[in-house]
N, C-alpha and C positions, 0 to 999 in steps of 0.2 A: 858586550853584545851589540851588534850593529843596530842602529835605529831602523825601524820598519820602513821609514821613508827612503833609506839608502839602498835597501835590497833591490827594489825594482830597477834602479839605475845601475846597480852592479850587474844585473841580468842584461841590461841594455849594453853596458860596456863589453860584457862577454860576447854578446851577439855581434858587436862591431869587430872585435878581435877575430872571431871565427869567420866572419865574412871576408875580412882582409886576407886571412890565412887561406881561405878557399880560393880567392882570386890569385894569390901567389902560386898555389899548388896547380891551379889551372894553367898558368903560364909554364910552369915546369913540366906539365904533363905532355907537352909537345903535341898539342891538338888532340888530346885524349889517347895518344898512341902508347904512352906509358901507363898501363892500366892500373897499377897500384897507386900511382900518384893521382890519377884521375879519380879513383875510388876514394882516396883520402880527401880530395877536393869536394866531391859530392857529399861525403860524410860531414865535412865542415859546414857545408851549406845547410844540411838538415839540422845539425846542432845549432847553427846560428838562428834558424827559424824557431827552433825549440826554445832557445833563450829569449828571443824576441816575444814569443807567445807568453812567457812568464812575465816579461816586463810590462806588456800591455794589460795585464790584470790590474795594475795600479797607475799606469801612465796613460794618458789619452792616446789613442791609436795614431792620430794625425801627428802629434808631437813625437811620439816614439819612432814612428816610421821615418819622419823627416830627419831626426837626429841620427838614426841608424844609417839611412842612406847617405846623408851628407857627410858624416864623419867617416863612413866607409869609403866614400869617393876620395875624400881628402887624404886618408891614410893610404889608400891604394896608389894615388898619384905620388905621394911621398916615397912609398916603397918602390914604385916603378923607377923613380929617379935614383934612389939609393942603390938598388940592386941591378937595374938593367940600363941605367944611363938614359932613360927616357925623359924628354923635355917637352914642356908645353909651349905652344905658340901664344902670342898675345891674346887671342880670343879665348884660349883655354884658361888663362889667368883671369880674364874678365868673368868667365863662367864660374870659376871657383869663388870669386868675390861675390857674385850674385847669389850663389848657393849659400855662402855664409850669411849674407844679408837676409835671405829668406828664412834661414834657420833662426836667426835672431828675431825676426818679426813673428814667427810662430810662437816663440817663447814668450813674447810680450802679449800675445792674443789671449 
């Protein structure tokens, strides 16, 4: 059986995966023109918030939201690169480094 301390982070990981999936589906929805894809994207957002709500029962809100948002951005950037060939400029990479640094500082607080 999973430790009770692992379960909130499993919810948080699920929230991150669902957020990234929602973002990808949003891209594939062609500006919400493909209604079924758009509906799936919106469903993933709702499910992501539901999972995040479960995570914040046991993880401080500020930490959970920062991890969710930060890793969601990192994974979305990675998927944008892998699936769509999207690249970041130098300032974009600096922003990602600052994001990672901020997440680390929150963990230490």
